[in-house]
C-alpha positions in Angstrom: -47.0 -12.8 -39.7 -49.9 -11.4 -41.7 -51.7 -10.3 -38.5 -48.5 -8.6 -37.2 -48.0 -6.8 -40.5 -51.6 -5.6 -40.4 -51.0 -4.3 -36.9 -47.9 -2.5 -38.0 -49.6 -0.9 -41.0 -52.5 0.3 -38.9 -50.2 1.9 -36.3 -48.0 3.5 -39.0 -51.0 4.9 -40.8 -52.4 6.2 -37.6 -49.2 8.1 -37.1 -49.3 9.6 -40.6 -47.2 7.2 -42.6 -47.9 6.9 -46.3 -50.1 3.9 -47.2 -47.8 2.5 -49.8 -45.6 -0.6 -50.3 -42.7 1.0 -48.4 -44.7 0.8 -45.2 -45.2 -2.9 -45.6 -41.6 -3.5 -46.5 -40.6 -1.6 -43.3 -42.7 -3.9 -41.2 -41.2 -6.9 -42.9 -37.7 -5.6 -42.2 -38.7 -5.1 -38.5 -40.0 -8.7 -38.3 -36.7 -10.0 -39.7 -34.9 -8.2 -36.9 -37.2 -9.6 -34.2 -36.6 -13.1 -35.6 -32.8 -13.0 -35.3 -31.4 -16.3 -34.1 -29.6 -15.0 -31.1 -32.9 -13.9 -29.5 -34.6 -16.2 -27.0 -36.8 -13.8 -25.1 -36.7 -10.5 -27.1 -38.6 -12.2 -29.9 -41.8 -11.8 -31.9 -43.6 -13.3 -28.9 -42.4 -10.5 -26.7 -43.3 -7.9 -29.3 -46.7 -9.4 -29.6 -47.2 -9.5 -25.9 -46.3 -5.8 -25.6 -48.7 -4.9 -28.4 -51.4 -6.9 -26.8 -51.1 -5.0 -23.5 -51.2 -1.7 -25.4 -54.2 -2.8 -27.4 -56.0 -3.9 -24.2 -55.4 -0.6 -22.5 -55.6 2.0 -25.1 -57.7 4.1 -22.7 -54.6 4.7 -20.7 -52.7 6.2 -23.6 -52.8 9.7 -25.0 -51.5 8.5 -28.4 -52.0 4.8 -28.7 -50.5 4.4 -32.2 -47.3 6.1 -31.2 -47.0 3.7 -28.2 -47.6 0.8 -30.7 -44.9 2.1 -33.0 -42.5 2.5 -30.0 -43.3 -1.1 -29.1 -42.3 -2.2 -32.6 -39.0 -0.4 -32.3 -38.1 -0.7 -28.6 -36.0 -3.9 -29.1 -35.6 -3.8 -32.8 -31.9 -3.5 -32.3 -30.9 -6.1 -29.8 -27.3 -7.2 -29.2 -26.7 -8.9 -25.8 -23.0 -7.9 -26.1 -23.8 -4.2 -26.4 -22.8 -2.0 -23.5 -25.1 0.2 -21.5 -28.1 1.7 -23.3 -26.6 1.2 -26.8 -29.4 -1.1 -27.9 -32.1 1.4 -26.9 -30.2 4.3 -28.5 -29.7 2.4 -31.7 -33.3 1.3 -31.7 -34.4 4.9 -31.3 -32.2 6.0 -34.2 -33.7 3.2 -36.3 -37.2 4.4 -35.5 -36.2 8.0 -36.4 -34.7 6.9 -39.7 -37.5 4.5 -40.8 -40.5 6.6 -39.7 -39.1 9.7 -41.3 -38.6 7.8 -44.5 -42.2 6.7 -44.4 -43.4 10.3 -44.2 -44.4 10.3 -40.5 -44.5 13.9 -39.3 -41.4 15.0 -37.4 -43.2 15.6 -34.0 -44.6 12.0 -34.1 -41.2 10.6 -35.0 -39.6 12.5 -32.1 -42.2 11.2 -29.7 -41.7 7.6 -30.8 -37.9 8.1 -30.4 -38.5 9.5 -26.9 -40.6 6.5 -25.9 -38.1 4.0 -27.2 -35.4 5.6 -25.1 -37.5 5.3 -22.0 -37.2 1.5 -22.1 -33.5 1.8 -21.2 -34.3 2.6 -17.6 -38.1 2.4 -17.4 -38.1 5.7 -15.5 -41.3 7.7 -16.4 -42.2 11.2 -15.4 -45.5 11.8 -13.7 -48.3 12.4 -16.2 -46.5 10.7 -19.0 -49.3 8.4 -20.0 -47.8 7.0 -23.1 -44.4 6.4 -21.5 -46.1 4.7 -18.6 -48.1 2.3 -20.8 -45.1 1.4 -23.0 -42.9 0.7 -20.0 -45.7 -1.2 -18.2 -46.3 -3.3 -21.2 -42.5 -4.0 -21.6 -42.2 -5.1 -18.0 -45.5 -7.1 -17.9 -43.7 -10.4 -17.9 -42.4 -9.6 -14.5 -45.9 -10.2 -13.1 -46.4 -13.5 -15.0 -47.2 -16.7 -13.1 -44.1 -18.1 -11.5 -43.6 -20.9 -14.1 -43.8 -18.4 -17.0 -41.5 -16.0 -15.2 -39.0 -18.8 -14.8 -39.1 -19.5 -18.5 -38.5 -15.8 -19.2 -35.5 -15.8 -16.8 -34.1 -18.9 -18.5 -34.5 -17.3 -22.0 -32.6 -14.2 -20.8 -29.8 -16.5 -19.6 -29.7 -18.1 -23.1 -29.3 -14.7 -24.7 -26.3 -14.2 -22.5 -24.8 -17.6 -23.0 -21.5 -15.9 -23.9 -21.2 -14.5 -20.3 -19.6 -16.8 -17.7 -21.9 -17.8 -14.9 -20.4 -15.7 -12.1 -20.4 -12.6 -14.3 -23.9 -13.3 -15.4 -25.2 -13.8 -11.9 -23.6 -10.5 -10.8 -24.9 -8.6 -13.7 -28.4 -10.0 -13.6 -28.5 -9.4 -9.8 -27.6 -5.8 -10.5 -30.5 -5.5 -13.0 -33.0 -7.0 -10.6 -31.8 -4.9 -7.7 -32.3 -1.8 -9.9 -35.8 -2.9 -10.7 -36.6 -3.4 -7.0 -35.2 0.1 -6.2 -37.7 1.8 -8.5 -40.5 3.5 -6.6 -42.9 1.4 -8.6 -42.4 -1.2 -11.4 -45.8 -0.2 -13.0 -47.1 3.4 -13.3 -50.6 3.0 -14.8 -52.9 2.6 -11.8 -55.1 -0.2 -13.3 -52.0 -2.3 -14.1 -50.1 -1.5 -11.0 -52.9 -2.6 -8.8 -52.8 -6.1 -10.4 -49.1 -6.5 -11.3 -46.9 -4.7 -8.7 -46.9 -7.3 -5.9 -46.7 -10.4 -8.1 -43.8 -8.8 -10.1 -41.9 -7.9 -7.0 -42.3 -11.4 -5.6 -41.0 -12.9 -8.9 -38.0 -10.5 -9.0 -37.1 -11.1 -5.3 -37.3 -14.9 -5.9 -35.0 -14.8 -8.9 -32.6 -12.4 -7.0 -32.5 -14.8 -4.1 -31.7 -17.7 -6.4 -28.9 -15.7 -7.9 -27.3 -14.5 -4.7 -28.2 -17.2 -2.2 -29.8 -14.6 0.0 -33.3 -14.9 1.5 -36.1 -13.5 -0.7 -37.0 -10.8 1.7 -33.4 -9.5 2.1 -33.3 -5.8 1.4 
């Protein structure tokens, strides 16, 4: 946890947060959220993976520390029973409240809030470098090797254990169909060139398993 806290403090300071104990406590509170027992995929491992992508591709960002802060907050509120984009809206509100309390300038807070909200639909405007990097990092698991992708899909199912199988299959299929309908899953050219096709293959394979249709259907 010490390494994660160091990464949090560095990003917060980079965005203008006060270097005092309040910043450390805020990071600790976020880590508690990411360790909630109902999480199986949206865990500290996911947060770390998103931060790693951002750190490996800071050249793609306009404001890397703001992207890092958005990564910390993007699933900070995560309730699988919530409807629509409630989790993203609540996570954005949490970011606004906590960062303002830490003294981060209002324009920086507004940008982090905007970035968090983008993760609801992963729709990014052309030229939005920070939005593209955050959304690409968030969806990077889609391009994982098939065995790792299957572990991800199984973890998502565990998070939705309260949903009966037929309803889960229908809902998950709708999510996957929505992803496949995006013009591109990844927007940053260096990442898209490596990840787009493996990700689409994985998503098609999962969708076929859920619906019983051939992988190349649609």
